[in-house]
C-alpha positions in Angstrom: 0.0 0.0 0.0 1.4 3.4 -0.9 1.6 6.2 1.6 -1.8 8.0 1.6 -0.3 11.5 1.2 1.5 10.5 -2.0 -1.3 8.6 -3.7 -2.2 11.4 -6.1 1.5 12.0 -6.9 1.8 8.4 -8.0 -1.4 8.6 -10.0 -0.2 11.7 -11.9 3.4 10.3 -12.5 2.1 7.0 -13.8 -0.6 8.5 -16.0 -0.2 7.2 -19.6 -1.4 10.3 -21.3 -0.4 14.0 -20.9 -2.2 15.9 -18.3 -3.4 15.1 -14.8 -5.6 12.2 -14.0 -7.5 13.4 -10.9 -7.6 10.0 -9.1 -7.9 11.7 -5.7 -9.6 14.9 -6.5 -10.3 15.6 -2.9 -6.6 16.3 -2.4 -6.8 19.2 -4.9 -10.1 21.0 -4.4 -11.1 23.5 -7.0 -9.5 26.9 -6.4 -9.2 30.2 -8.1 -6.1 30.8 -10.0 -2.8 32.1 -8.4 -3.2 35.0 -6.2 -2.7 38.4 -7.8 0.9 39.7 -7.5 1.5 42.7 -5.3 3.1 45.7 -6.6 6.8 45.2 -7.4 9.0 46.4 -4.5 11.7 49.0 -5.1 14.8 46.9 -4.6 17.6 46.0 -6.8 16.7 42.4 -7.4 13.4 43.3 -9.0 13.8 46.8 -10.4 17.3 46.6 -11.9 20.1 44.2 -12.7 22.3 43.0 -9.8 25.9 44.2 -9.6 28.4 41.9 -11.2 29.1 38.7 -9.4 32.7 37.5 -9.4 32.8 34.9 -12.3 34.1 31.4 -11.9 37.6 30.7 -13.0 36.3 28.3 -15.6 32.9 26.9 -16.5 31.0 24.9 -13.9 29.7 21.5 -14.7 27.9 18.5 -13.1 30.4 16.1 -11.6 29.5 12.6 -10.7 31.0 11.9 -7.2 29.9 8.2 -7.2 33.2 6.3 -6.9 33.1 2.5 -7.5 34.2 0.7 -4.4 33.7 3.7 -2.2 31.8 3.6 1.1 28.1 2.5 0.8 25.7 5.4 0.4 22.4 5.6 2.2 19.8 3.0 1.2 17.4 3.8 -1.6 14.4 5.9 -0.5 12.1 8.7 -1.7 11.3 11.8 0.2 14.6 12.0 2.1 16.0 15.4 3.3 19.4 16.9 2.9 20.9 20.0 4.5 24.4 21.5 4.7 25.9 22.0 8.1 28.7 24.6 7.8 29.8 24.0 11.4 30.6 20.4 10.7 31.4 21.1 7.1 29.2 18.2 6.0 25.9 17.4 4.4 23.3 15.8 6.7 20.8 13.3 5.3 17.7 12.0 7.0 14.7 9.8 6.5 12.8 8.6 3.4 10.5 5.8 2.5 9.8 3.0 0.2 6.8 2.2 -2.0 5.6 -0.4 0.5 5.1 2.2 3.2 8.3 1.3 5.0 9.7 4.5 6.4 13.2 5.2 7.6 14.8 7.4 10.2 18.5 6.8 9.5 20.9 9.8 9.7 23.9 10.0 7.3 26.6 12.6 6.7 28.5 13.3 3.5 31.9 14.9 3.3 35.0 14.6 1.0 33.1 12.2 -1.2 32.2 9.7 1.5 28.9 8.8 3.1 28.9 7.7 6.7 26.0 6.3 8.7 25.6 8.4 11.9 22.3 6.8 13.0 21.5 6.7 16.7 18.0 5.3 17.0 18.0 6.3 20.7 17.5 10.0 19.9 16.5 9.9 16.2 13.2 11.5 15.1 10.4 9.1 14.2 10.6 7.6 10.7 9.1 9.8 8.0 9.2 10.8 4.3 8.8 14.2 2.7 9.8 16.3 5.7 11.4 19.8 5.3 15.0 20.5 6.5 17.7 23.2 6.3 20.4 24.6 8.5 19.3 27.4 10.9 22.2 29.8 11.4 20.6 31.3 14.6 20.3 27.9 16.2 23.6 26.7 14.8 21.9 23.4 13.9 20.0 21.6 11.2 16.2 22.1 11.6 13.7 19.4 10.6 9.9 19.9 10.4 7.1 17.5 9.7 6.7 15.0 7.0 4.5 11.9 6.7 5.0 9.2 9.3 3.6 5.8 9.9 0.4 7.2 11.5 -0.1 10.2 9.2 1.2 13.7 8.8 3.6 15.1 11.4 4.1 18.6 12.9 7.1 18.0 15.2 10.3 20.1 15.1 13.8 18.7 15.6 17.4 19.9 15.5 20.6 18.1 14.6 23.8 19.4 16.1 27.2 17.8 16.9 25.8 14.4 16.0 22.7 14.6 18.3 19.0 15.0 17.5 16.9 17.1 19.9 13.1 17.4 19.9 12.2 21.1 20.0 8.4 20.6 19.6 7.7 21.5 23.3 9.4 24.9 22.9 6.8 26.3 20.5 3.4 27.5 21.6 2.1 27.6 18.0 2.7 24.8 15.6 2.1 24.6 11.8 -0.5 22.2 10.6 0.9 18.7 10.3 2.0 18.3 6.7 4.4 16.8 4.2 6.0 18.0 1.0 6.4 21.6 2.4 9.2 24.0 1.5 11.6 25.1 4.2 14.8 27.3 4.0 16.8 29.7 6.2 16.5 33.3 5.1 19.7 35.1 6.0 18.5 38.5 5.0 18.6 41.2 7.7 14.9 41.8 7.5 14.1 38.1 8.2 17.1 36.3 9.6 15.1 33.1 10.3 13.8 29.9 8.9 10.7 30.2 6.7 8.2 27.4 6.0 5.7 27.5 3.1 2.9 25.3 1.8 2.9 21.5 1.6 0.1 18.9 1.8 -2.0 18.2 4.9 -5.0 16.1 5.8 -7.2 18.9 4.5 -5.4 19.4 1.2 -2.7 21.7 -0.3 -1.6 24.7 1.8 -0.1 28.1 1.1 0.5 29.4 4.7 3.8 31.0 5.7 5.5 30.4 9.0 8.7 31.7 10.6 10.8 29.7 13.2 13.2 31.4 15.7 15.1 29.6 18.5 13.7 31.7 21.3 10.0 31.7 20.4 9.5 28.7 18.1 6.9 28.9 15.3 4.9 32.0 14.4 2.4 32.2 11.5 2.9 35.2 9.3 0.2 37.1 7.4 1.9 38.3 4.2 -0.1 40.7 2.0 0.4 38.3 -1.0 1.3 34.6 -1.3 1.8 32.0 -4.0 -1.2 29.8 -4.5 -1.5 26.6 -2.5 1.1 24.1 -3.6 3.5 21.3 -2.6 6.8 20.0 -3.8 7.9 23.6 -4.5 11.6 24.4 -4.9 12.8 26.9 -2.4 16.2 28.1 -1.3 18.2 31.2 -0.2 19.9 33.3 -2.9 22.9 34.9 -1.1 23.6 37.3 -4.0 20.0 38.5 -3.8 19.7 38.2 0.0 16.2 36.8 -0.4 14.4 33.5 -0.5 13.4 32.2 -4.0 10.5 29.8 -4.6 9.9 28.2 -7.9 7.2 25.9 -9.3 5.4 23.2 -7.3 2.4 21.0 -7.6 -0.5 23.4 -7.3 -4.3 23.0 -7.3 -6.2 24.7 -10.1 -9.6 24.5 -11.8 -8.5 21.8 -14.2 -7.1 19.5 -11.6 -3.3 19.8 -11.1 -1.1 22.5 -12.5 2.7 22.4 -12.9 3.6 25.8 -11.7 6.3 27.8 -13.5 6.0 30.8 -11.2 9.0 32.4 -9.4 8.4 34.1 -6.1 10.7 35.9 -3.7 10.2 36.4 0.0 11.2 40.0 0.8 10.3 42.5 3.6 7.7 40.2 5.1 5.7 39.3 2.1 5.9 37.3 -1.2 6.7 39.0 -4.5 6.0 37.4 -7.9 8.8 37.7 -10.4 8.0 38.3 -14.0 10.9 37.6 -16.2 11.5 37.1 -20.0 12.2 33.4 -19.6 11.5 30.7 -17.1 12.0 26.9 -16.7 8.9 24.9 -17.7 6.4 24.1 -15.0 7.5 21.3 -12.7 7.5 20.0 -9.2 9.8 17.9 -7.1 12.9 19.6 -8.7 16.3 20.0 -7.2 17.0 23.6 -6.1 20.1 24.8 -4.2 22.1 27.8 -3.6 25.4 28.0 -5.4 27.6 30.5 -3.5 30.6 30.2 -5.9 28.4 31.5 -8.8 26.2 33.8 -6.7 23.1 32.2 -8.0 20.5 29.4 -7.5 20.7 26.1 -9.3 17.6 24.2 -10.6 17.6 20.7 -11.9 15.1 18.1 -13.1 11.7 17.5 -11.5 8.5 16.2 -13.0 6.2 17.8 -15.5 2.7 16.3 -15.1 1.4 18.1 -18.2 3.8 16.2 -20.4 4.2 13.2 -18.0 7.9 13.6 -18.3 10.9 13.5 -16.0 13.2 16.4 -16.6 17.0 16.7 -16.8 17.5 20.3 -17.7 19.6 22.7 -15.6 18.8 26.4 -14.9 20.4 29.2 -12.9 18.6 32.1 -11.2 20.4 35.2 -10.2 18.6 38.4 -9.1 15.6 38.4 -11.3 16.4 36.3 -14.4 16.5 32.6 -15.3 19.2 31.3 -17.6 19.3 27.8 -19.1 22.6 26.0 -18.6 24.4 23.7 -21.0 26.6 21.5 -18.9 28.7 18.9 -20.6 27.5 16.3 -18.2 24.5 16.0 -15.9 22.5 13.5 -13.8 19.9 11.5 -15.6 16.3 12.8 -15.6 14.7 12.4 -12.2 12.1 13.4 -9.7 12.5 14.4 -6.0 16.3 14.1 -5.7 17.5 15.3 -2.3 19.4 18.6 -2.1 20.2 21.3 0.4 18.2 24.6 0.1 21.3 26.6 0.8 25.0 25.5 0.9 26.9 28.2 2.7 30.5 28.0 1.7 30.1 24.7 -0.1 28.6 23.7 -3.5 25.3 22.2 -4.5 25.0 18.5 -3.8 22.4 16.1 -5.4 21.7 12.6 -4.2 19.4 9.9 -5.7 16.0 10.6 -7.2 13.8 8.4 -9.5 12.5 8.4 -13.0 10.1 5.5 -12.3 8.1 6.8 -9.4 5.9 4.0 -8.0 8.1 1.2 -9.1 11.7 2.2 -8.6 13.3 4.2 -5.8 16.0 5.4 -8.2 19.7 5.3 -8.4 22.1 6.0 -5.6 24.4 8.3 -7.4 25.8 11.5 -5.9 26.5 14.7 -7.9 27.8 18.2 -7.4 27.8 21.2 -9.6 31.0 23.2 -9.5 34.2 24.0 -11.4 36.1 20.7 -11.5 39.2 21.0 -9.4 42.5 21.2 -11.3 46.0 20.7 -9.9 49.5 21.7 -11.0 52.5 20.2 -9.3 55.8 22.1 -9.3 59.2 21.3 -7.6 62.6 22.9 -8.1 65.6 20.7 -8.1 67.0 19.6 -4.7 69.9 17.8 -3.1 70.1 14.7 -1.0 69.6 15.7 2.6 67.8 18.9 1.7 64.1 19.2 2.4 62.7 19.3 -1.1 59.6 21.6 -1.5 56.8 20.3 -3.7 54.0 22.8 -4.3 50.5 21.7 -5.3 48.5 24.6 -6.8 44.7 24.3 -7.0 42.0 25.9 -9.0 38.3 25.2 -9.1 36.6 22.8 -6.7 35.2 23.6 -3.3 37.5 24.1 -0.3 38.8 22.7 2.0 41.0 20.5 -0.1 42.7 17.2 0.9 46.0 16.7 -0.8 47.7 13.3 -1.1 51.2 13.4 -2.6 53.4 10.5 -3.8 57.1 11.6 -3.7 58.2 8.9 -6.1 60.5 7.1 -3.7 57.9 5.2 -1.8 57.2 8.0 0.6 53.8 9.8 0.8 52.7 13.1 2.2 49.3 14.7 2.9 48.0 18.1 3.7 44.7 20.0 4.2 44.3 23.5 2.9 41.6 26.1 2.6 43.6 28.1 0.0 44.7 27.4 -3.6 48.1 26.0 -2.7 49.8 23.5 -0.4 53.5 23.0 0.0 54.8 19.6 1.2 58.4 18.8 2.1 60.4 15.6 1.8 64.0 14.7 2.2 65.3 12.2 -0.5 67.9 9.7 0.7 69.4 9.1 -2.8 70.1 11.1 -5.9 67.9 10.6 -8.9 64.8 11.8 -10.8 61.5 11.0 -9.1 58.0 11.0 -10.4 55.5 13.2 -8.4 51.8 12.5 -8.3 49.2 14.6 -6.4 45.7 13.5 -5.8 43.4 16.4 -4.7 39.9 15.8 -3.2 37.7 18.8 -2.6 35.1 19.2 0.1 32.5 17.5 -2.0 34.7 14.6 -3.1 35.5 15.8 -6.6 39.0 14.4 -7.4 41.8 15.2 -9.8 45.4 14.2 -10.2 48.4 16.2 -11.2 51.9 14.9 -12.0 55.4 16.2 -12.3 59.0 15.2 -11.5 61.9 16.3 -9.4 65.6 15.9 -9.9 67.7 15.3 -6.7 71.5 15.6 -6.7 74.0 14.7 -4.0 74.5 17.2 -1.3 77.1 17.5 1.5 77.2 14.7 4.0 78.2 15.6 7.5 80.2 13.3 9.9 81.3 14.2 13.4 84.7 13.5 14.8 85.3 13.9 18.6 88.3 13.3 20.8 88.0 11.7 23.2 84.6 9.9 23.1 84.0 10.6 26.8 85.0 12.9 29.5 84.3 14.2 33.0 82.1 17.0 34.1 83.7 20.3 33.2 86.4 18.8 31.0 86.2 19.8 27.3 85.6 17.6 24.3 86.9 18.7 20.9 84.3 18.2 18.1 85.1 18.5 14.4 82.9 18.3 11.3 84.2 16.1 8.6 82.4 16.7 5.3 82.2 14.0 2.6 83.2 15.6 -0.6 79.9 16.2 -2.5 77.5 19.0 -3.1 78.5 22.5 -2.3 80.9 23.3 0.5 78.9 23.8 3.7 78.7 27.4 4.9 76.6 26.9 8.0 77.3 24.7 11.0 74.9 24.2 13.8 75.7 22.1 16.8 73.1 20.9 19.3 74.8 19.7 22.5 71.6 18.1 23.9 72.1 20.1 27.2 70.0 23.1 26.1 72.9 24.9 24.5 74.2 25.1 20.9 77.2 26.4 18.9 78.3 27.2 15.4 81.5 26.6 13.6 83.2 23.6 11.9 85.4 22.8 14.9 84.1 23.5 18.4 85.1 22.6 22.0 82.4 21.9 24.5 82.2 20.8 28.1 79.2 19.6 30.1 78.1 20.8 33.5 76.4 17.6 34.5 77.0 13.9 34.0 75.0 11.8 31.6 74.6 10.5 28.1 74.3 13.2 25.4 73.4 12.8 21.7 75.3 15.5 19.9 73.7 16.6 16.6 75.3 18.6 13.8 73.4 20.2 11.0 75.3 21.5 8.0 73.9 23.4 5.1 75.3 24.7 1.8 74.5 27.6 -0.4 72.1 25.4 -2.4 70.0 24.9 0.6 71.0 21.3 1.1 71.1 20.0 4.7 72.8 17.1 6.2 72.5 15.9 9.8 74.9 13.7 11.8 74.9 12.7 15.4 76.9 10.7 18.0 76.6 9.8 21.6 79.1 11.0 24.3 79.3 9.9 27.9 80.1 12.5 30.6 81.0 11.1 34.0 81.3 12.5 37.4 84.8 12.9 38.9 86.2 9.5 39.9 86.1 8.2 43.5 87.9 5.1 44.7 87.7 2.7 47.6 90.1 0.0 48.6 89.0 -3.6 49.2 91.1 -6.7 50.1 90.6 -10.4 49.8 90.7 -12.4 52.0 89.2 -10.0 54.5 91.7 -11.1 57.1 95.3 -10.7 55.9 97.9 -13.2 57.1 101.6 -12.8 56.8 103.2 -14.9 54.2 99.9 -15.4 52.3 99.2 -13.2 49.2 96.6 -10.6 49.9 94.7 -9.3 46.8 94.0 -5.6 46.9 91.5 -4.0 44.6 90.5 -0.4 43.8 86.7 0.1 43.3 86.3 3.1 41.1 83.0 5.0 40.8 82.6 7.7 38.1 85.4 8.9 35.9 86.1 8.1 32.3 87.9 4.9 31.4 90.6 3.8 30.9 92.2 4.3 34.4 95.8 4.1 35.6 96.6 2.9 39.2 99.5 3.6 41.6 99.6 1.7 44.9 101.7 2.4 48.0 101.5 -0.9 50.0 102.7 0.6 53.2 105.8 -1.6 53.6 107.9 0.3 51.1 106.7 -1.5 48.0 104.6 0.0 45.1 102.4 -1.5 42.3 100.7 -0.3 39.1 98.3 -3.2 38.8 94.6 -2.5 39.2 94.4 -5.4 41.7 97.9 -6.3 43.0 98.5 -9.5 45.1 101.1 -8.9 47.9 102.4 -10.9 50.8 102.8 -8.8 53.9 105.2 -9.5 56.9 104.1 -9.3 60.5 106.6 -8.5 63.3 104.2 -9.4 66.1 100.8 -11.0 66.5 99.3 -8.2 64.3 101.0 -5.6 62.2 99.0 -2.6 60.7 99.9 -1.3 57.3 98.7 2.0 55.6 97.8 1.1 52.1 97.1 3.9 49.5 96.0 4.0 45.9 96.0 6.8 43.4 93.7 6.5 40.3 93.8 8.7 37.2 91.1 8.6 34.5 91.5 9.3 30.8 90.2 12.9 31.3 93.1 13.6 33.7 91.1 13.6 36.9 92.5 11.8 39.9 91.2 10.1 43.0 93.0 8.9 46.2 92.1 6.4 48.9 93.8 5.3 52.2 93.1 2.1 54.1 94.6 0.5 57.1 95.4 -3.2 56.6 95.9 -5.4 59.7 98.1 -8.4 59.0 98.1 -11.4 61.4 101.2 -13.4 62.0 101.2 -16.5 59.9 103.0 -19.8 59.8 106.8 -19.3 59.8 108.3 -19.7 56.4 105.2 -18.8 54.5 106.3 -15.2 53.5 107.0 -13.9 50.1 106.5 -11.0 47.8 103.3 -10.8 45.8 102.9 -9.7 42.2 103.1 -6.1 41.4 105.5 -5.1 44.2 108.4 -2.9 43.3 111.5 -1.6 45.1 111.5 1.4 42.8 107.8 2.5 42.9 106.4 4.8 40.3 105.5 7.9 42.2 102.4 9.8 41.1 102.7 13.3 39.6 100.9 14.9 42.5 103.6 13.6 44.9 106.4 15.3 43.0 104.4 18.5 42.8 103.8 18.4 46.6 107.4 17.7 47.3 108.5 20.6 45.2 106.1 22.9 47.0 107.6 21.8 50.4 111.1 22.5 49.1 110.2 25.9 48.0 108.7 26.7 51.4 111.8 25.3 53.2 114.3 27.4 51.1 112.2 30.5 51.7 112.4 30.0 55.4 116.1 29.6 55.4 116.5 32.9 53.5 114.3 34.7 55.9 116.3 33.4 58.9 119.5 34.6 57.3 118.2 38.1 56.7 116.6 38.6 60.1 118.6 41.2 62.1 120.1 40.3 65.4 118.5 41.7 68.4 120.5 44.1 70.5 121.7 42.7 73.8 119.5 43.7 76.7 
């Protein structure tokens, strides 16, 4: 069983002969002709030509956005609604029905050529077909009103914002009559600045009332001095260049049954004004009608002409006060009630679905836009290995924002988002050669184009770091030197990053660290061609060495070798050792083994060790070693002992200082005058 509210539509669309077959005449009661037009208001859109609108860069055309293998679009349905949400930069799609009276309440969004199901049945409006929907700028949300539900016509009001549906019906004291097939659009003109609802079909027939919706007060019925005749399926949208709502056509009641209206009306200063122009599209209803901000005009496509029982595929533009027939190179197939947004803000017109076999076929699931096809040019100057090559993708046409996907030709890819006509992406090539560049650009509607070019990359300078030594102590300098592999242009800039919050310039630099740790030193060099090379290495910075003496076994016995060891903490290896064993012997082994003598039951020796690390920092430790008297005849001299011990440098320095002090004292004594005898 077909939905009751669309029975006569089906009858007229399926009629075999031209004209209207009044199968349900009660839906279209006899009525006088269209209301007389009021006097033409004195404003530019009606009395004179509009100022010049900035022309497109090239000619606009219909572009099929349906990509084989792309994400699944919404299911086939008639009477769905579409609105553009400029906050989310996406089109919002809701509802629809089938010819077996099955209604839907799915919510989908469309952006960058992809449909995505956003349905949340917990908060979704009831299922319906032929509702009315547009974005309300004052509410900052998509506004949905009425339609035909499972139990008849609806009069509820909903908003969609940030992925959530909200029922606003309770916030309005007055409510328009429940209806379907009404026209709704947001009027951004200063004298209205609100959503306008007109006409539609209710349980009592075709309507021609006008309502305004505002977030604070809800719905209010208006009483314009003139109105279009009662009608449904009218095309209505906001003409930004005109700053007024435009209404065209519709299925109207007249004395002969059903008339395909070819009238054009504008909503201005609180009333409707009929536009009389030299040309006009043929009468129709269920046409696609959407604002085209890039062209500063309205776009009309298709619909159904009951007089000729024909589905239409012609395209028209309306700007100011005149219609102009378009001749696009491509266009959607002829169809009735395709979904489209009444106004599109900063985007472009979007058309989805529609049918040319109403009553038997829900139509195709193709998606189209009307815009200048995006074009792309890829340019890249030559570069060097190690230099960040700059590839510029220049864009014309299409609808921003754009998504850019660039293949650099060496297996690497880059991407960018841009609202302007150009995007520059950088890439560093590891090898010299000529590389093919390929840029895929997708605009906000999903229109795609590819641009190609190439880039030649030559060898650039390659930096290497030399350091001596590889490690040091806190406060001791390291000498870093840049060694350039002979290629490219001689570097003229050197930038050192010491990884401790400081940096330096120059090809050979000395640097010391104030704290211990592991530091990755990085050198960036650049040449006059703009080529960069980066090298890094890790250096270890240690605290000053400290040493402790340990012995094994823990109890020394005369005549038995005692192994001494120096436990070093900190410092930079390798280390040198100098031991004074306390009995006149010396050793340079890290862990000397020495047999001590004992003159009594116990003998105490003062053992000392001096340690120097590779950075020239020394450490000293003293330990008292108690040696117990062992078995007679078990003595001996351990390894590492020496009768001529190597004396550390600090000892000679200290001895020299003492000698200087002694000599100075003798001189002073000799020069002191004798005291007089008392």
